A tleap script that builds the chain and sets N, CA, C and O, in Angstrom:
source leaprc.protein.ff14SB
mol = sequence {
  NMET LEU TYR SER ALA SER HIE CYS ARG ASN
  TRP GLY THR ALA VAL GLY ALA SER ASP GLN
  HIE GLU VAL GLY CYS GLY VAL GLY SER VAL
  VAL GLY ALA ARG ALA LEU VAL ALA PHE THR
  LEU THR GLY GLU THR ALA ARG ARG LEU ALA
  ARG TYR ARG SER PRO ILE PRO LEU MET ALA
  PHE THR THR ASN PRO ALA THR ARG SER GLN
  LEU SER LEU THR TRP GLY VAL GLU THR PHE
  ILE SER PRO THR VAL HIE HIE THR ASP GLU
  MET VAL HIE GLU VAL ASP SER ALA LEU VAL
  ALA LEU ASN ARG CYS ALA ILE GLY ASP LYS
  ILE VAL ILE VAL ALA GLY SER PRO PRO GLY
  SER PRO GLY LYS THR ASN ALA LEU ARG VAL
  HIE ARG ILE GLY ASP ALA ILE ASN LEU PRO
  TYR CPRO
}
set mol.1.N position { 0.848 -1.170 0.000 }
set mol.1.CA position { 0.000 0.000 0.000 }
set mol.1.C position { 0.893 1.232 0.000 }
set mol.1.O position { 1.830 1.303 0.795 }
set mol.2.N position { 0.632 2.194 -0.859 }
set mol.2.CA position { 1.381 3.439 -0.894 }
set mol.2.C position { 0.584 4.515 -0.176 }
set mol.2.O position { -0.646 4.526 -0.217 }
set mol.3.N position { 1.289 5.406 0.472 }
set mol.3.CA position { 0.643 6.445 1.261 }
set mol.3.C position { 1.006 7.812 0.708 }
set mol.3.O position { 2.124 8.034 0.243 }
set mol.4.N position { 0.054 8.714 0.763 }
set mol.4.CA position { 0.317 10.084 0.349 }
set mol.4.C position { 0.886 10.859 1.534 }
set mol.4.O position { 0.780 10.424 2.680 }
set mol.5.N position { 1.491 12.011 1.246 }
set mol.5.CA position { 2.049 12.835 2.321 }
set mol.5.C position { 0.963 13.258 3.296 }
set mol.5.O position { 1.210 13.308 4.501 }
set mol.6.N position { -0.241 13.566 2.804 }
set mol.6.CA position { -1.316 13.977 3.705 }
set mol.6.C position { -1.745 12.814 4.597 }
set mol.6.O position { -2.089 13.020 5.761 }
set mol.7.N position { -1.725 11.602 4.063 }
set mol.7.CA position { -2.077 10.433 4.870 }
set mol.7.C position { -1.089 10.288 6.025 }
set mol.7.O position { -1.493 10.017 7.156 }
set mol.8.N position { 0.205 10.466 5.746 }
set mol.8.CA position { 1.215 10.342 6.799 }
set mol.8.C position { 1.053 11.414 7.862 }
set mol.8.O position { 1.254 11.145 9.047 }
set mol.9.N position { 0.693 12.623 7.457 }
set mol.9.CA position { 0.485 13.687 8.446 }
set mol.9.C position { -0.678 13.339 9.368 }
set mol.9.O position { -0.676 13.728 10.536 }
set mol.10.N position { -1.661 12.618 8.863 }
set mol.10.CA position { -2.809 12.255 9.670 }
set mol.10.C position { -2.493 11.218 10.739 }
set mol.10.O position { -3.288 11.022 11.658 }
set mol.11.N position { -1.343 10.551 10.635 }
set mol.11.CA position { -0.971 9.578 11.658 }
set mol.11.C position { -0.678 10.267 12.983 }
set mol.11.O position { -0.825 9.661 14.044 }
set mol.12.N position { -0.269 11.521 12.930 }
set mol.12.CA position { 0.035 12.235 14.162 }
set mol.12.C position { 1.394 11.832 14.714 }
set mol.12.O position { 2.180 11.171 14.036 }
set mol.13.N position { 1.663 12.235 15.946 }
set mol.13.CA position { 2.972 11.971 16.522 }
set mol.13.C position { 2.986 10.760 17.426 }
set mol.13.O position { 4.056 10.201 17.670 }
set mol.14.N position { 1.851 10.333 17.931 }
set mol.14.CA position { 1.820 9.182 18.832 }
set mol.14.C position { 1.507 7.927 18.032 }
set mol.14.O position { 0.371 7.711 17.611 }
set mol.15.N position { 2.523 7.107 17.830 }
set mol.15.CA position { 2.358 5.880 17.070 }
set mol.15.C position { 2.623 4.714 18.003 }
set mol.15.O position { 3.684 4.646 18.624 }
set mol.16.N position { 1.681 3.801 18.109 }
set mol.16.CA position { 1.861 2.630 18.953 }
set mol.16.C position { 2.838 1.653 18.325 }
set mol.16.O position { 3.095 1.707 17.122 }
set mol.17.N position { 3.380 0.760 19.142 }
set mol.17.CA position { 4.364 -0.205 18.656 }
set mol.17.C position { 3.794 -1.074 17.542 }
set mol.17.O position { 4.515 -1.427 16.609 }
set mol.18.N position { 2.515 -1.423 17.622 }
set mol.18.CA position { 1.932 -2.273 16.586 }
set mol.18.C position { 1.819 -1.540 15.252 }
set mol.18.O position { 1.762 -2.179 14.201 }
set mol.19.N position { 1.787 -0.222 15.279 }
set mol.19.CA position { 1.671 0.575 14.057 }
set mol.19.C position { 3.031 0.986 13.498 }
set mol.19.O position { 3.104 1.466 12.366 }
set mol.20.N position { 4.097 0.811 14.255 }
set mol.20.CA position { 5.437 1.243 13.861 }
set mol.20.C position { 5.835 0.646 12.516 }
set mol.20.O position { 6.494 1.309 11.716 }
set mol.21.N position { 5.450 -0.570 12.265 }
set mol.21.CA position { 5.835 -1.251 11.036 }
set mol.21.C position { 5.098 -0.676 9.829 }
set mol.21.O position { 5.691 -0.488 8.767 }
set mol.22.N position { 3.808 -0.399 9.994 }
set mol.22.CA position { 3.046 0.218 8.912 }
set mol.22.C position { 3.577 1.614 8.625 }
set mol.22.O position { 3.680 2.016 7.466 }
set mol.23.N position { 3.912 2.349 9.670 }
set mol.23.CA position { 4.466 3.690 9.497 }
set mol.23.C position { 5.788 3.613 8.744 }
set mol.23.O position { 6.057 4.442 7.874 }
set mol.24.N position { 6.619 2.616 9.073 }
set mol.24.CA position { 7.894 2.450 8.369 }
set mol.24.C position { 7.697 2.292 6.880 }
set mol.24.O position { 8.413 2.908 6.090 }
set mol.25.N position { 6.735 1.477 6.483 }
set mol.25.CA position { 6.440 1.287 5.058 }
set mol.25.C position { 5.922 2.576 4.431 }
set mol.25.O position { 6.318 2.937 3.323 }
set mol.26.N position { 5.035 3.266 5.145 }
set mol.26.CA position { 4.476 4.518 4.626 }
set mol.26.C position { 5.515 5.607 4.496 }
set mol.26.O position { 5.540 6.321 3.493 }
set mol.27.N position { 6.379 5.750 5.498 }
set mol.27.CA position { 7.431 6.765 5.448 }
set mol.27.C position { 8.392 6.457 4.304 }
set mol.27.O position { 8.827 7.362 3.593 }
set mol.28.N position { 8.721 5.184 4.130 }
set mol.28.CA position { 9.600 4.802 3.029 }
set mol.28.C position { 9.059 5.238 1.683 }
set mol.28.O position { 9.810 5.697 0.822 }
set mol.29.N position { 7.761 5.096 1.503 }
set mol.29.CA position { 7.128 5.508 0.258 }
set mol.29.C position { 7.175 7.025 0.083 }
set mol.29.O position { 7.472 7.521 -1.004 }
set mol.30.N position { 6.886 7.746 1.143 }
set mol.30.CA position { 6.827 9.211 1.061 }
set mol.30.C position { 8.203 9.823 0.790 }
set mol.30.O position { 8.311 10.766 0.006 }
set mol.31.N position { 9.256 9.300 1.430 }
set mol.31.CA position { 10.592 9.892 1.260 }
set mol.31.C position { 11.339 9.323 0.054 }
set mol.31.O position { 12.448 9.761 -0.250 }
set mol.32.N position { 10.742 8.357 -0.629 }
set mol.32.CA position { 11.410 7.752 -1.783 }
set mol.32.C position { 12.573 6.864 -1.387 }
set mol.32.O position { 13.625 6.889 -2.025 }
set mol.33.N position { 12.386 6.082 -0.341 }
set mol.33.CA position { 13.452 5.231 0.176 }
set mol.33.C position { 13.832 4.143 -0.821 }
set mol.33.O position { 12.975 3.582 -1.504 }
set mol.34.N position { 15.106 3.861 -0.894 }
set mol.34.CA position { 15.639 2.787 -1.742 }
set mol.34.C position { 15.433 1.430 -1.071 }
set mol.34.O position { 15.352 0.406 -1.750 }
set mol.35.N position { 15.346 1.422 0.283 }
set mol.35.CA position { 15.172 0.161 1.007 }
set mol.35.C position { 14.546 0.411 2.363 }
set mol.35.O position { 14.696 1.481 2.953 }
set mol.36.N position { 13.833 -0.610 2.847 }
set mol.36.CA position { 13.401 -0.676 4.237 }
set mol.36.C position { 14.374 -1.628 4.909 }
set mol.36.O position { 14.635 -2.715 4.394 }
set mol.37.N position { 14.912 -1.230 6.053 }
set mol.37.CA position { 15.891 -2.052 6.750 }
set mol.37.C position { 15.367 -2.364 8.144 }
set mol.37.O position { 15.002 -1.469 8.906 }
set mol.38.N position { 15.339 -3.656 8.459 }
set mol.38.CA position { 14.978 -4.101 9.808 }
set mol.38.C position { 16.246 -4.608 10.462 }
set mol.38.O position { 16.915 -5.497 9.936 }
set mol.39.N position { 16.573 -4.041 11.612 }
set mol.39.CA position { 17.676 -4.560 12.411 }
set mol.39.C position { 17.008 -5.357 13.513 }
set mol.39.O position { 16.352 -4.780 14.380 }
set mol.40.N position { 17.166 -6.689 13.494 }
set mol.40.CA position { 16.327 -7.544 14.313 }
set mol.40.C position { 17.100 -8.697 14.946 }
set mol.40.O position { 17.990 -9.272 14.320 }
set mol.41.N position { 16.762 -9.029 16.174 }
set mol.41.CA position { 17.350 -10.189 16.844 }
set mol.41.C position { 16.540 -11.451 16.580 }
set mol.41.O position { 17.095 -12.502 16.261 }
set mol.42.N position { 15.231 -11.336 16.715 }
set mol.42.CA position { 14.348 -12.499 16.613 }
set mol.42.C position { 13.739 -12.662 15.226 }
set mol.42.O position { 13.235 -13.736 14.899 }
set mol.43.N position { 13.777 -11.608 14.401 }
set mol.43.CA position { 13.173 -11.640 13.079 }
set mol.43.C position { 11.767 -11.074 13.042 }
set mol.43.O position { 11.201 -10.888 11.965 }
set mol.44.N position { 11.200 -10.800 14.200 }
set mol.44.CA position { 9.812 -10.335 14.260 }
set mol.44.C position { 9.634 -8.982 13.562 }
set mol.44.O position { 8.627 -8.770 12.886 }
set mol.45.N position { 10.583 -8.077 13.713 }
set mol.45.CA position { 10.474 -6.771 13.054 }
set mol.45.C position { 10.391 -6.959 11.539 }
set mol.45.O position { 9.546 -6.341 10.890 }
set mol.46.N position { 11.236 -7.785 10.976 }
set mol.46.CA position { 11.224 -8.024 9.526 }
set mol.46.C position { 9.929 -8.707 9.088 }
set mol.46.O position { 9.361 -8.354 8.055 }
set mol.47.N position { 9.463 -9.679 9.865 }
set mol.47.CA position { 8.212 -10.361 9.512 }
set mol.47.C position { 7.038 -9.389 9.513 }
set mol.47.O position { 6.183 -9.450 8.630 }
set mol.48.N position { 6.989 -8.507 10.485 }
set mol.48.CA position { 5.882 -7.536 10.542 }
set mol.48.C position { 5.949 -6.538 9.386 }
set mol.48.O position { 4.917 -6.164 8.828 }
set mol.49.N position { 7.153 -6.109 9.027 }
set mol.49.CA position { 7.276 -5.214 7.868 }
set mol.49.C position { 6.862 -5.935 6.591 }
set mol.49.O position { 6.214 -5.343 5.728 }
set mol.50.N position { 7.228 -7.199 6.463 }
set mol.50.CA position { 6.912 -7.967 5.251 }
set mol.50.C position { 5.413 -8.134 5.054 }
set mol.50.O position { 4.956 -8.282 3.920 }
set mol.51.N position { 4.645 -8.114 6.125 }
set mol.51.CA position { 3.189 -8.270 6.016 }
set mol.51.C position { 2.541 -7.191 5.155 }
set mol.51.O position { 1.466 -7.406 4.594 }
set mol.52.N position { 3.190 -6.032 5.049 }
set mol.52.CA position { 2.603 -4.923 4.285 }
set mol.52.C position { 2.925 -4.999 2.800 }
set mol.52.O position { 2.426 -4.186 2.022 }
set mol.53.N position { 3.752 -5.962 2.389 }
set mol.53.CA position { 4.059 -6.203 0.974 }
set mol.53.C position { 4.447 -4.915 0.238 }
set mol.53.O position { 3.970 -4.649 -0.865 }
set mol.54.N position { 5.302 -4.139 0.857 }
set mol.54.CA position { 5.744 -2.878 0.259 }
set mol.54.C position { 6.531 -3.153 -1.018 }
set mol.54.O position { 7.258 -4.143 -1.094 }
set mol.55.N position { 6.393 -2.293 -2.017 }
set mol.55.CA position { 7.201 -2.446 -3.232 }
set mol.55.C position { 8.669 -2.075 -2.996 }
set mol.55.O position { 9.517 -2.322 -3.853 }
set mol.56.N position { 8.966 -1.490 -1.846 }
set mol.56.CA position { 10.337 -1.118 -1.497 }
set mol.56.C position { 11.045 -2.370 -0.970 }
set mol.56.O position { 10.493 -3.065 -0.117 }
set mol.57.N position { 12.260 -2.677 -1.459 }
set mol.57.CA position { 12.975 -3.861 -0.980 }
set mol.57.C position { 13.161 -3.843 0.540 }
set mol.57.O position { 13.472 -2.808 1.129 }
set mol.58.N position { 12.964 -5.003 1.155 }
set mol.58.CA position { 13.094 -5.157 2.606 }
set mol.58.C position { 14.343 -5.965 2.902 }
set mol.58.O position { 14.495 -7.093 2.434 }
set mol.59.N position { 15.236 -5.372 3.689 }
set mol.59.CA position { 16.486 -6.026 4.057 }
set mol.59.C position { 16.546 -6.143 5.570 }
set mol.59.O position { 16.302 -5.173 6.287 }
set mol.60.N position { 16.873 -7.335 6.050 }
set mol.60.CA position { 16.943 -7.580 7.487 }
set mol.60.C position { 18.378 -7.879 7.889 }
set mol.60.O position { 19.051 -8.707 7.274 }
set mol.61.N position { 18.835 -7.195 8.928 }
set mol.61.CA position { 20.161 -7.427 9.492 }
set mol.61.C position { 19.978 -8.063 10.857 }
set mol.61.O position { 19.219 -7.560 11.685 }
set mol.62.N position { 20.676 -9.173 11.096 }
set mol.62.CA position { 20.586 -9.868 12.370 }
set mol.62.C position { 21.954 -10.395 12.760 }
set mol.62.O position { 22.813 -10.626 11.908 }
set mol.63.N position { 22.143 -10.582 14.046 }
set mol.63.CA position { 23.390 -11.163 14.541 }
set mol.63.C position { 23.267 -12.673 14.682 }
set mol.63.O position { 24.257 -13.358 14.942 }
set mol.64.N position { 22.063 -13.191 14.514 }
set mol.64.CA position { 21.769 -14.587 14.795 }
set mol.64.C position { 21.590 -15.396 13.504 }
set mol.64.O position { 20.646 -15.142 12.756 }
set mol.65.N position { 22.480 -16.372 13.223 }
set mol.65.CA position { 22.336 -17.183 12.012 }
set mol.65.C position { 21.009 -17.949 11.953 }
set mol.65.O position { 20.472 -18.152 10.863 }
set mol.66.N position { 20.474 -18.374 13.091 }
set mol.66.CA position { 19.187 -19.084 13.101 }
set mol.66.C position { 18.058 -18.158 12.654 }
set mol.66.O position { 17.163 -18.573 11.918 }
set mol.67.N position { 18.104 -16.905 13.099 }
set mol.67.CA position { 17.097 -15.930 12.676 }
set mol.67.C position { 17.201 -15.693 11.182 }
set mol.67.O position { 16.185 -15.591 10.494 }
set mol.68.N position { 18.420 -15.606 10.677 }
set mol.68.CA position { 18.601 -15.418 9.227 }
set mol.68.C position { 17.979 -16.577 8.456 }
set mol.68.O position { 17.321 -16.362 7.438 }
set mol.69.N position { 18.182 -17.794 8.931 }
set mol.69.CA position { 17.609 -18.967 8.268 }
set mol.69.C position { 16.087 -18.929 8.295 }
set mol.69.O position { 15.440 -19.234 7.294 }
set mol.70.N position { 15.515 -18.557 9.434 }
set mol.70.CA position { 14.061 -18.471 9.550 }
set mol.70.C position { 13.496 -17.416 8.610 }
set mol.70.O position { 12.457 -17.628 7.984 }
set mol.71.N position { 14.176 -16.281 8.511 }
set mol.71.CA position { 13.692 -15.190 7.664 }
set mol.71.C position { 13.771 -15.515 6.177 }
set mol.71.O position { 13.132 -14.845 5.367 }
set mol.72.N position { 14.547 -16.535 5.807 }
set mol.72.CA position { 14.616 -16.904 4.392 }
set mol.72.C position { 13.266 -17.418 3.894 }
set mol.72.O position { 13.043 -17.510 2.686 }
set mol.73.N position { 12.375 -17.750 4.813 }
set mol.73.CA position { 11.036 -18.220 4.449 }
set mol.73.C position { 9.996 -17.089 4.441 }
set mol.73.O position { 8.826 -17.322 4.138 }
set mol.74.N position { 10.420 -15.884 4.770 }
set mol.74.CA position { 9.497 -14.750 4.846 }
set mol.74.C position { 9.480 -14.004 3.520 }
set mol.74.O position { 10.527 -13.722 2.939 }
set mol.75.N position { 8.268 -13.686 3.046 }
set mol.75.CA position { 8.078 -13.037 1.757 }
set mol.75.C position { 8.873 -11.736 1.654 }
set mol.75.O position { 8.761 -10.865 2.516 }
set mol.76.N position { 9.672 -11.611 0.602 }
set mol.76.CA position { 10.314 -10.357 0.247 }
set mol.76.C position { 11.453 -9.906 1.131 }
set mol.76.O position { 11.877 -8.756 1.018 }
set mol.77.N position { 11.975 -10.753 2.011 }
set mol.77.CA position { 13.036 -10.336 2.926 }
set mol.77.C position { 14.378 -10.878 2.453 }
set mol.77.O position { 14.532 -12.081 2.242 }
set mol.78.N position { 15.342 -9.986 2.290 }
set mol.78.CA position { 16.719 -10.374 2.006 }
set mol.78.C position { 17.491 -10.198 3.314 }
set mol.78.O position { 17.437 -9.125 3.916 }
set mol.79.N position { 18.202 -11.224 3.759 }
set mol.79.CA position { 18.815 -11.184 5.086 }
set mol.79.C position { 20.335 -11.102 5.028 }
set mol.79.O position { 20.974 -11.573 4.087 }
set mol.80.N position { 20.888 -10.488 6.068 }
set mol.80.CA position { 22.330 -10.313 6.198 }
set mol.80.C position { 22.724 -10.553 7.650 }
set mol.80.O position { 21.987 -10.199 8.570 }
set mol.81.N position { 23.897 -11.158 7.848 }
set mol.81.CA position { 24.439 -11.306 9.192 }
set mol.81.C position { 25.249 -10.054 9.504 }
set mol.81.O position { 26.011 -9.565 8.669 }
set mol.82.N position { 25.071 -9.548 10.716 }
set mol.82.CA position { 25.754 -8.340 11.154 }
set mol.82.C position { 26.463 -8.622 12.471 }
set mol.82.O position { 26.007 -9.464 13.245 }
set mol.83.N position { 27.569 -7.932 12.742 }
set mol.83.CA position { 28.187 -8.100 14.054 }
set mol.83.C position { 27.296 -7.501 15.147 }
set mol.83.O position { 26.432 -6.670 14.868 }
set mol.84.N position { 27.511 -7.922 16.367 }
set mol.84.CA position { 26.763 -7.377 17.508 }
set mol.84.C position { 27.097 -5.899 17.667 }
set mol.84.O position { 28.261 -5.504 17.595 }
set mol.85.N position { 26.064 -5.089 17.884 }
set mol.85.CA position { 26.254 -3.649 18.111 }
set mol.85.C position { 25.668 -3.286 19.477 }
set mol.85.O position { 24.789 -3.977 19.993 }
set mol.86.N position { 26.165 -2.204 20.046 }
set mol.86.CA position { 25.736 -1.796 21.381 }
set mol.86.C position { 25.091 -0.422 21.416 }
set mol.86.O position { 24.618 0.013 22.465 }
set mol.87.N position { 25.067 0.260 20.290 }
set mol.87.CA position { 24.548 1.625 20.229 }
set mol.87.C position { 23.865 1.832 18.881 }
set mol.87.O position { 24.257 1.221 17.887 }
set mol.88.N position { 22.853 2.683 18.842 }
set mol.88.CA position { 22.129 2.897 17.582 }
set mol.88.C position { 23.022 3.496 16.494 }
set mol.88.O position { 22.856 3.173 15.318 }
set mol.89.N position { 23.961 4.358 16.865 }
set mol.89.CA position { 24.864 4.912 15.848 }
set mol.89.C position { 25.737 3.818 15.245 }
set mol.89.O position { 26.028 3.844 14.049 }
set mol.90.N position { 26.149 2.869 16.054 }
set mol.90.CA position { 26.934 1.739 15.565 }
set mol.90.C position { 26.089 0.873 14.618 }
set mol.90.O position { 26.591 0.378 13.610 }
set mol.91.N position { 24.815 0.699 14.950 }
set mol.91.CA position { 23.893 -0.060 14.105 }
set mol.91.C position { 23.761 0.604 12.736 }
set mol.91.O position { 23.859 -0.066 11.708 }
set mol.92.N position { 23.540 1.910 12.720 }
set mol.92.CA position { 23.398 2.646 11.464 }
set mol.92.C position { 24.688 2.556 10.651 }
set mol.92.O position { 24.646 2.393 9.432 }
set mol.93.N position { 25.825 2.663 11.321 }
set mol.93.CA position { 27.119 2.552 10.640 }
set mol.93.C position { 27.265 1.192 9.970 }
set mol.93.O position { 27.713 1.120 8.825 }
set mol.94.N position { 26.902 0.123 10.650 }
set mol.94.CA position { 27.002 -1.226 10.086 }
set mol.94.C position { 26.096 -1.384 8.863 }
set mol.94.O position { 26.513 -1.925 7.839 }
set mol.95.N position { 24.855 -0.907 8.978 }
set mol.95.CA position { 23.908 -0.999 7.866 }
set mol.95.C position { 24.413 -0.183 6.679 }
set mol.95.O position { 24.423 -0.665 5.547 }
set mol.96.N position { 24.826 1.035 6.939 }
set mol.96.CA position { 25.321 1.942 5.904 }
set mol.96.C position { 26.494 1.310 5.159 }
set mol.96.O position { 26.490 1.245 3.930 }
set mol.97.N position { 27.491 0.847 5.897 }
set mol.97.CA position { 28.684 0.254 5.290 }
set mol.97.C position { 28.354 -1.003 4.488 }
set mol.97.O position { 28.862 -1.195 3.383 }
set mol.98.N position { 27.501 -1.853 5.052 }
set mol.98.CA position { 27.157 -3.110 4.385 }
set mol.98.C position { 26.399 -2.876 3.084 }
set mol.98.O position { 26.693 -3.520 2.076 }
set mol.99.N position { 25.430 -1.966 3.090 }
set mol.99.CA position { 24.635 -1.733 1.884 }
set mol.99.C position { 25.475 -1.143 0.755 }
set mol.99.O position { 25.229 -1.436 -0.415 }
set mol.100.N position { 26.457 -0.323 1.090 }
set mol.100.CA position { 27.353 0.227 0.070 }
set mol.100.C position { 28.299 -0.866 -0.420 }
set mol.100.O position { 28.496 -1.021 -1.625 }
set mol.101.N position { 28.886 -1.625 0.507 }
set mol.101.CA position { 29.841 -2.675 0.135 }
set mol.101.C position { 29.190 -3.760 -0.722 }
set mol.101.O position { 29.838 -4.325 -1.602 }
set mol.102.N position { 27.922 -4.053 -0.470 }
set mol.102.CA position { 27.205 -5.089 -1.215 }
set mol.102.C position { 26.526 -4.562 -2.483 }
set mol.102.O position { 25.844 -5.310 -3.183 }
set mol.103.N position { 26.717 -3.276 -2.773 }
set mol.103.CA position { 26.107 -2.623 -3.943 }
set mol.103.C position { 24.587 -2.689 -3.928 }
set mol.103.O position { 23.967 -2.754 -4.990 }
set mol.104.N position { 23.980 -2.674 -2.761 }
set mol.104.CA position { 22.517 -2.646 -2.654 }
set mol.104.C position { 22.012 -1.207 -2.666 }
set mol.104.O position { 20.871 -0.944 -3.047 }
set mol.105.N position { 22.866 -0.279 -2.246 }
set mol.105.CA position { 22.520 1.147 -2.236 }
set mol.105.C position { 23.745 1.953 -2.653 }
set mol.105.O position { 24.882 1.497 -2.530 }
set mol.106.N position { 23.490 3.148 -3.145 }
set mol.106.CA position { 24.562 4.069 -3.530 }
set mol.106.C position { 24.586 5.238 -2.560 }
set mol.106.O position { 23.599 5.517 -1.878 }
set mol.107.N position { 25.714 5.912 -2.507 }
set mol.107.CA position { 25.841 7.096 -1.664 }
set mol.107.C position { 24.741 8.081 -2.054 }
set mol.107.O position { 24.552 8.378 -3.233 }
set mol.108.N position { 24.024 8.580 -1.062 }
set mol.108.CA position { 22.945 9.535 -1.294 }
set mol.108.C position { 21.560 8.917 -1.281 }
set mol.108.O position { 20.572 9.634 -1.121 }
set mol.109.N position { 21.457 7.586 -1.447 }
set mol.109.CA position { 20.149 6.927 -1.374 }
set mol.109.C position { 19.584 7.056 0.040 }
set mol.109.O position { 20.330 7.098 1.018 }
set mol.110.N position { 18.273 7.119 0.130 }
set mol.110.CA position { 17.618 7.149 1.434 }
set mol.110.C position { 17.113 5.761 1.788 }
set mol.110.O position { 16.636 5.023 0.925 }
set mol.111.N position { 17.221 5.411 3.066 }
set mol.111.CA position { 16.667 4.165 3.572 }
set mol.111.C position { 15.882 4.463 4.838 }
set mol.111.O position { 16.104 5.482 5.492 }
set mol.112.N position { 14.969 3.574 5.175 }
set mol.112.CA position { 14.237 3.681 6.434 }
set mol.112.C position { 14.649 2.495 7.292 }
set mol.112.O position { 14.484 1.343 6.892 }
set mol.113.N position { 15.185 2.781 8.472 }
set mol.113.CA position { 15.620 1.745 9.400 }
set mol.113.C position { 14.584 1.633 10.511 }
set mol.113.O position { 14.234 2.626 11.149 }
set mol.114.N position { 14.097 0.416 10.738 }
set mol.114.CA position { 13.157 0.137 11.826 }
set mol.114.C position { 13.851 -0.861 12.739 }
set mol.114.O position { 14.318 -1.905 12.284 }
set mol.115.N position { 13.920 -0.542 14.029 }
set mol.115.CA position { 14.671 -1.392 14.959 }
set mol.115.C position { 14.242 -1.117 16.392 }
set mol.115.O position { 13.424 -0.239 16.670 }
set mol.116.N position { 14.815 -1.887 17.272 }
set mol.116.CA position { 14.649 -1.648 18.699 }
set mol.116.C position { 15.806 -0.799 19.198 }
set mol.116.O position { 16.927 -0.914 18.705 }
set mol.117.N position { 15.536 0.037 20.160 }
set mol.117.CA position { 16.581 0.873 20.739 }
set mol.117.C position { 16.488 0.783 22.251 }
set mol.117.O position { 15.426 1.047 22.815 }
set mol.118.N position { 17.558 0.421 22.913 }
set mol.118.CA position { 18.895 0.164 22.403 }
set mol.118.C position { 18.960 -1.167 21.669 }
set mol.118.O position { 18.148 -2.057 21.924 }
set mol.119.N position { 19.931 -1.312 20.749 }
set mol.119.CA position { 20.084 -2.584 20.035 }
set mol.119.C position { 20.323 -3.727 21.019 }
set mol.119.O position { 20.927 -3.545 22.076 }
set mol.120.N position { 19.840 -4.893 20.649 }
set mol.120.CA position { 20.013 -6.051 21.522 }
set mol.120.C position { 18.853 -6.273 22.469 }
set mol.120.O position { 18.932 -7.121 23.357 }
set mol.121.N position { 17.758 -5.510 22.289 }
set mol.121.CA position { 16.571 -5.650 23.127 }
set mol.121.C position { 15.493 -6.353 22.315 }
set mol.121.O position { 14.760 -5.693 21.577 }
set mol.122.N position { 15.374 -7.680 22.429 }
set mol.122.CA position { 14.367 -8.357 21.616 }
set mol.122.C position { 12.949 -7.942 21.979 }
set mol.122.O position { 12.626 -7.742 23.150 }
set mol.123.N position { 12.109 -7.816 20.959 }
set mol.123.CA position { 10.706 -7.504 21.184 }
set mol.123.C position { 10.408 -6.049 21.483 }
set mol.123.O position { 9.326 -5.736 21.980 }
set mol.124.N position { 11.337 -5.154 21.193 }
set mol.124.CA position { 11.119 -3.735 21.498 }
set mol.124.C position { 11.360 -2.869 20.279 }
set mol.124.O position { 12.268 -2.038 20.275 }
set mol.125.N position { 10.560 -3.054 19.248 }
set mol.125.CA position { 10.681 -2.212 18.061 }
set mol.125.C position { 10.107 -0.845 18.398 }
set mol.125.O position { 8.891 -0.673 18.483 }
set mol.126.N position { 10.997 0.128 18.590 }
set mol.126.CA position { 10.550 1.447 19.024 }
set mol.126.C position { 11.292 2.586 18.329 }
set mol.126.O position { 11.187 3.739 18.745 }
set mol.127.N position { 12.036 2.272 17.281 }
set mol.127.CA position { 12.815 3.309 16.614 }
set mol.127.C position { 12.621 3.231 15.108 }
set mol.127.O position { 12.618 2.150 14.518 }
set mol.128.N position { 12.460 4.393 14.505 }
set mol.128.CA position { 12.358 4.517 13.061 }
set mol.128.C position { 13.259 5.669 12.661 }
set mol.128.O position { 13.140 6.768 13.202 }
set mol.129.N position { 14.156 5.428 11.722 }
set mol.129.CA position { 15.091 6.471 11.308 }
set mol.129.C position { 15.171 6.514 9.792 }
set mol.129.O position { 15.370 5.483 9.149 }
set mol.130.N position { 15.017 7.695 9.222 }
set mol.130.CA position { 15.273 7.900 7.801 }
set mol.130.C position { 16.747 8.293 7.713 }
set mol.130.O position { 17.191 9.245 8.355 }
set mol.131.N position { 17.488 7.548 6.911 }
set mol.131.CA position { 18.935 7.737 6.850 }
set mol.131.C position { 19.376 7.880 5.398 }
set mol.131.O position { 18.859 7.195 4.516 }
set mol.132.N position { 20.325 8.768 5.157 }
set mol.132.CA position { 20.901 8.926 3.814 }
set mol.132.C position { 22.215 8.142 3.775 }
set mol.132.O position { 23.107 8.379 4.590 }
set mol.133.N position { 22.330 7.220 2.840 }
set mol.133.CA position { 23.515 6.370 2.720 }
set mol.133.C position { 24.756 7.235 2.505 }
set mol.133.O position { 24.757 8.164 1.698 }
set mol.134.N position { 25.789 6.909 3.235 }
set mol.134.CA position { 27.051 7.637 3.151 }
set mol.134.C position { 27.268 8.575 4.310 }
set mol.134.O position { 28.406 8.953 4.589 }
set mol.135.N position { 26.196 8.967 5.003 }
set mol.135.CA position { 26.336 9.912 6.112 }
set mol.135.C position { 27.030 9.292 7.322 }
set mol.135.O position { 27.589 10.021 8.142 }
set mol.136.N position { 27.008 7.971 7.456 }
set mol.136.CA position { 27.578 7.348 8.654 }
set mol.136.C position { 28.847 6.563 8.374 }
set mol.136.O position { 29.471 6.066 9.312 }
set mol.137.N position { 29.246 6.435 7.126 }
set mol.137.CA position { 30.385 5.558 6.814 }
set mol.137.C position { 31.671 6.021 7.482 }
set mol.137.O position { 32.385 5.201 8.060 }
set mol.138.N position { 31.983 7.289 7.421 }
set mol.138.CA position { 33.266 7.768 7.951 }
set mol.138.C position { 33.159 8.423 9.320 }
set mol.138.O position { 34.137 8.981 9.816 }
set mol.139.N position { 31.989 8.363 9.933 }
set mol.139.CA position { 31.828 8.975 11.247 }
set mol.139.C position { 32.211 7.997 12.351 }
set mol.139.O position { 31.912 6.806 12.265 }
set mol.140.N position { 32.874 8.505 13.389 }
set mol.140.CA position { 33.130 7.633 14.544 }
set mol.140.C position { 31.834 7.420 15.321 }
set mol.140.O position { 30.941 8.266 15.292 }
set mol.141.N position { 31.737 6.319 15.995 }
set mol.141.CA position { 30.578 6.070 16.831 }
set mol.141.C position { 31.051 5.622 18.205 }
set mol.141.O position { 32.151 5.086 18.345 }
set mol.142.N position { 30.221 5.843 19.217 }
set mol.142.CA position { 30.649 5.529 20.597 }
set mol.142.C position { 30.924 4.052 20.820 }
set mol.142.O position { 31.289 3.652 21.925 }
savepdb mol mol.pdb
quit
């Protein structure tokens, strides 16, 4: 489902956790995102995003090989193994670097990252970030 800018404004500022995934898909459409990215431990964030069947490619990053295997059965999800991260800036840096290195995105492309914050908290999808590829590659992170 594609959303118009006026539709997104009608969502308001208070978005419940169950709606975070739909908002991620809608925001991706409005900003012209090249990819939706789920940073997930259990795979649930990626599965919930996949339910919306967005035309935007969905990429899931996980530290768990078992989760990656499970997600291979989920519609439209391309999975990647990522090292363990301890901070959201480190998470964005890993995603940014990986997508450029794998030629999935180019410098300047926009992506929407949906994840739990702080990273490593299963079942707490509470963060949505619109990110421009290349902005985090050379930045230090805590």
